N, C-alpha and C positions, 0 to 999 in steps of 0.2 A: 504494500500500500504506500502511496505517496500523497502527502498533503503539505504543500509548501507555498510560501508567498514570495514573489519577486518584486522588489521595490524599484521602480523607474522614476525619473524626475516628474513625469506627468500622470502616472498611473501606478496602481498596484495590481499585479496579476497573480491570481491564486490558481495553482495546478493541483488537481485531485484525481488520483487513480485508485479505484477500489479493487477488491479481490476478484471481481467478476469482469475485469478489463473495461470498466466503464470510466470514461474520461470526462471530467468536468473542468471547464475553465471559466473563471470569473474575472472580470475587468472592473476595477473600482467597485466591487461588491455586486455587480450585475452579471448574471450567468450569460455567457455567450456561446458556449459549446457544451453539449451533452450527447456523447456518442458511445456506443459499444464498439470496441476495437478488437479485432481478431488478428493475432500476429504480434511480433515484437516491435514493429515500427508503426508510427502514426503521424499523420500530417494534418493539422487542423488549420484551415484558412478561413478568415472571417474579416469583416470590416466593422469598425466601431468609431464613434465620434468621441474624441478626447479634446477637451477645451475648445469646442467648436470646430475642430478640424477632423475630417474623415480620414482614418488611417487604415490601411490594409495590413492585417497581421497574418503571419504564418508561424505556427508553433509546431515544431517537430520534436517528437518524443521517441526515443529508442531504448528499449529494455536490453541491457547487456548482461548476459549471464543470469543469475538469479537475484543479484543484490544491487544492481546499479541501473539508473535511468539517466540517459543523456538528454538534455534539453537545449534547444536552439530556438531563439525568438527572432523573427525578422519583422521590421516595420517598413512598409513601402519598398520592399526588396532589399533593404539593408540590414545586415545582421547587427543586432543591438545587445544580445545576451546569449552566452553559452555557459552551461554549467552541468555538473554531474551530481546526482542525488543518490543516497542510499535508500533502498526499498525496505520496508518492514515486511518480513516474511510470516510473522505469526498473527493470523487474524484473531480478533476477539470473537468469541462464540456469539456474542450479542450482534456484532456487525455481520457475521456470516449468515445467521438465520434471519436477522432483522431485515436485511436487504431482500432476501428471496421470499420467505414465508410471510412475514408480517405485512409486507407491502402488497401482497396479492389481493386483487379485488374480491369482493364477496362471492361472486358467481364461481370463481376458480376454486373456492374451498369445497364446493360440491365434488368436483373431480379429484381434488387433493384428498378429500375424506374417503372417497371410494377407493383410492389407491392405498391409503393408510389402513383401510379395513382388511387388507390382504393378510398381514401378520396376525390380526385378531381372529379372523375366520379360520385360519390354519392352526390356531392356538400356539403361535410363536414359531421360532425357528429362524436361523440366520438367512437362509435363502428367501423365504417369504418376506422377511423384514427388509432385505436389500431390494427386492423387487418393488415392494410397497413404497419405500422411501425414495427410490430413484424415480418412480412414476410420479409421486407427489412433488418432488423437486422439479421435475420436467414441467409439470403443470404450472408450478409457481413461477418458474423462469419465463415460460411462454406467455403467461397471462400478463406479464409486465412489459411485453414488447410493444412497440408502436405500430402494430399492424391493425387492420380492420378487426372489429369485434368478432365478426362471424369467423374469420380465419383463426383467431385465437381460440374460440370455443370449439371449433372442429378439431384443431390440433390437440387440445386438452382431452377431448373425447377420444381421439385416436390413441393418445398415450394411455389413457385409462383402460381402453379395450385391450391394447397391447400388453399392459401389465397383467391383466387378468388372464389373457390367453397364454402369456409366458408362464404364469403360475400353473395353469392347467397342464401345459406341456412338461414342466418340471415334475409335477405330481405323476403324470402318466409315465414318464421315463423312470422315475423312482419305483413305481409300482411294478413295472416290468422286470426290474432287477430283483425285487423281493420275492 
């Protein structure tokens, strides 16, 4: 995780990267970037008015190894800041679950609950618990995406069905061996 502020003469830029690869950038307290990033490199380009002047920004972030993040900021095509930051590797449990599960919309809890019923219906066990929690986690993550509501509902329904079909396939495979 990265949470740092960069002080420039005319503005303060805050960079925030969470454990889900979500990048947030704030300029003088106003959010200007909110993106999910897949991969180790990200380039965020945006325009913002600072002291009455429209500035084109480009923020380039690159994760190097497991513990470092390189940052380069450009204003109107000119490099104005380069730095390297240490990443925090240990997520707080509150942050880990708070971002996925607690921010899920109400309708998603129906699908998440159906997935979490798997270890209860099977009276426990590691395999049913893993299937149930992965299905529930998948629904939580997808329900927070910026896709049309119908797409998110259908994908959560498919994850829930896949979780239950996966459980049935595991039970059938285990019963054939016994």
